[in-house]
N, C-alpha and C positions, 0 to 999 in steps of 0.2 A: 452398582447402577447399570441399568440396561443401556447398551450402546445406542446413541441417538439414531443410528441407521436401522436398529432392530426394534425401535419403538412401534408398537402395533396401532397406536392412536395417532393418526396423521396430524390432527390439530395440536396435540401435545408435542409431537415430534418437531413440527415447524416452530412452535413457541420456544422449544429448547434451543433451537438454532437462531430464531429471529429476534427474541428479546435481548440476548447479549449483543447481537449485532446492532440493534437499535440503540443500546446504551453506548456502544463504541461510536456510532454515527453522531449521537447527541454530544459527546465530548468533543468530537471533531468540529461540530457546529459552534460550540462554545469557544473552542480554540480559535476558529476563524474570526469570530467577533472580537475576542480579546487581542489577537494579533493586530488587527486593524486599529483597535483602540490605542494600544501602546505605541504603535508607529505614529499615530496622529498626535501623540503627546509631544513629538519633536517640533510640531507646528511649522514644519518645513514642507511646502507643497512638492518640492523636488524629491524629497525622501518618500513621500506617499506615492508619488507617480512612479518612482523607481521600483517599489515593491510590486505595484500593479503591473508594470512592464515585465518584471521577472516571473510573474505568475505562470505564463505559458511555458517557460523553460522548466519550472518545477513540475508542471503538469505532464510535460513530455517525459521527464525522468520517471514519474510515477506510472505513466502509461507503459513505458518499457518494462517496468516491473510487472505490470499486469499481463504482459505476454507470457511470462513464466508462471505468475500466480494464478491467473484465470485459466490459462491453458493447462497448466500442471494439475490444478485442483480437479478439473473435469476428468483428466486421464487417471489420476490417482483414485478418485471415487469409483470410476468404472472398474479399474483393476481390483479394488477391494471387493466390489460386488461379485467379481468372478473368483474371489478367493486367492488372488495372486498377490500376497503381501510382499514377497521379495521383490517382484517387479514394481510394486507401488513404491517401495523404499528406494529402488534404483531411480525411479522417476523423480522422487522427492530430492534425491541427491543431485541429480542433473539440474533441477530447477534452482537449487540453492547455489551451486557453483556457477551456474549460468548467470544468475542475478549478480553475484559477487564480481564475476569477470566483466560483465557489462558495466557495472558501476565503476570499476577501476578504469576501464577504457573511457567512460564519460568524464571521470575526474581528470585524467591526463589531457584529453582533447579539450575539455572545457577550460582548464587553466591556460593551456597553450593558445587558445583562440578567444581569450576572455574579452578583449577590446572589440574585435569584430562581432562577436555574439551580442555584446551590449548594444552596438549600433544596429544590428539586425533586429533586436528586440524593440527598437524604437527610441532608444535613448538619444538625447540631444546634449548640447553644451551645458544646459542647466542642470541636468540630472545624471549625466554619464558617470560621474564619480560615485554617486550613491548606487547606481545600477551595477557598476563593477564591484563595489564593496559587497553588495548583496549576492551577486552571482558567484563571487569567489568562494564564499563559505558554503553556498549551495552545492557547488561542484566538489568541494572538499568532502562534503557529507554525502555525495551521490551514492557510494556503495551502501551506506546504511539506509538512505532513503529507499533504495530499491529493495533491499532485504526486508525492511520493516513492512513495506506495502505488499510485497509478494507473500510473506509469511502469513499475513492475515487470511488470504485465500487458501493457502496450502494447509494451514492448521485446521481450518473448518472442514476441508475435505477429508482430513485424517481423523475427524471426530473430536479434535481438541478445541471445542467451542469456547470453553472458559478461558483457556490459555490465549486463544486468539484475541478475545476481548480485552483481557488484562493487559496484553502487550500494547494494544491500540490506545487504551485509556492511559497507561503509563507514559507513553510517548507524548500524548497531548498535554497531560498534567505537567510533566517536566518542561515542555515547551512553554506553557503559559507562565510557570514560575520563573524560568530564565528570561522570558520576555520582560517581565517586571524588573528583574535584577539588571539585565544588560541595557535596557532602554530607559526605564524610569529612574534608576539609581545611578548606574555607571554612564549613562548618556552616550552609548555607543551607536545609536541611530540604526540605520539599515543593516550595518554589519552585525550589530547585536541581535537584530531580528533574525537574520539568516543563521547566525551561530546558534541561537536558541533552537531554531528549527532542526538544524543538523544534529545537535546534541540530543534533542528529543527523540529523533529517529535512531540515534546511536543507542540510547538506553533501551528502546523497544527491541532493537536488533539483538542486543546482548541478552535480554530476557528470553527472546525466542530461541536463540542459540543454546542458552542454558537449559531450556525445556527440551530441546532436541538431545542434548547430552544426557539429561536425566532419563529420557525415554530409551535412549540407547543402552544405558546401564541397566535398565529394567528388561533388556532383551527384546525390545520392540524392533521389528524389521522395517518399520515405517520411517525411522529417523536415523539413517546411517550417515554420519558426517565424515567417516573415514574415506579419504581419497581412493582407497582400494575399491570402493563401491561405485566409483565414477566410471560407469561403463555404458554410456549412451549408445543407442543404435539408431540407424536412419528412421526406422518406423516410430520410435519413441519421440525423436526430435520433431519429425513431421507432425505427429499427433499433437504435441504441445504447442508448436508454433501455429499450426493451422487453426486451432481453436482459440488461441490467445490473440492473434492479430485482428480478427474481425471485431472482437470486443474493444480493442484499442482504437480501431478505425471509427467505430460508432461513437466512442467517447470523444475523440478529437473532433469529430464533425460538429459537435455542439458549439465549437468555438470558431467556425469558419466565417461567420457573418461579419460585415463591416461594423466598426465601432465597438467590437466586442471587448476590447481591452478595458475601456472605462467601465463597462457594465458587468464584467466577469465576476467581481466579488459579490455583487448583489445576486446575480443569477446563480452562482455557486451555492450561496446560502439558501436560496429558495429550493434548489434541486436537492440539497441535503435534507431539508424538511420533508420533501416529497419522499425521499428514500427512507426516512425514518418511519413514515406512515406505511409505505408500501414495502415492508420488510419481507414480503413473500419472495423477493428475489433471492433471499438466502436459502431457499429450498433447492438451489441448484445441485448440491451434492446428492440429494435424493434422486434427482432426475437421472443422474449418471449411475448411481449405485444400484438401485432396485431393478431397472431393466437388465443390468449386467448379471445380476444373480438370478435371472429368470422369474422374478417376482413382480407383482404389481405394487404400486405404492401402497403403504399400509392404510387400511381403512379405519374410519372412526369406530370407536367401540360402540357396539349396539346395546 
């Protein structure tokens, strides 16, 4: 099959990238609805409030992953357009280890500062126990949350569109199944919801890492997991961070308005629907790849 970046029909090319991305976003939307539904089965307002209060913390962890995922994907696509596969692999390697290291730091600091962070999140005497129980498992799963969210972007930049979507769908499906088991059957409440979330991201991360190992065995220079390939340089780091941070800042600015905590689940669902419709955003790798290889974007077939 022709590489998605070499597709001559721009409409077909964007469909090959956009449709799988839409499927992944759709499963995320279903997961968000299911997660809220299962937590509501506890019939404890404090538990529901705790999950809502913890949502910004989860968003921050995901945003940190996007620094490496969004920034790295743009740099990787540009380098691939220039024919620099080895440098693309080095950038991929840096992003993977960067996400893992940041996730581990988040885990340690999060558990050490669990109670203060719960208070900062807005927890009070009524829901602080539920909030701490939720945050505990979110911080334990932080490395996998970061890896899974970053890999989605990195795999798309490398042209592994199908694998990117499968990992996203896998994580969401596992999450929903475990939500039912942990909350509806075992009655673990908010702790069960957070554990299900972390295990879902764990499964997605394992799948993505398995794909990287497979590609490495096939001789791909894009997927080097060996620490020997970890050789970042100031230019690479600056390129990844300078592209990734603006995207994160824009993302977080959505949640700066007063009263956002209560409205966030509703707004997030609406934004997800909009993203499903406007899947053109997933043409980003083309924007980096084609100017880099001195070509214009592919034209529609005449």
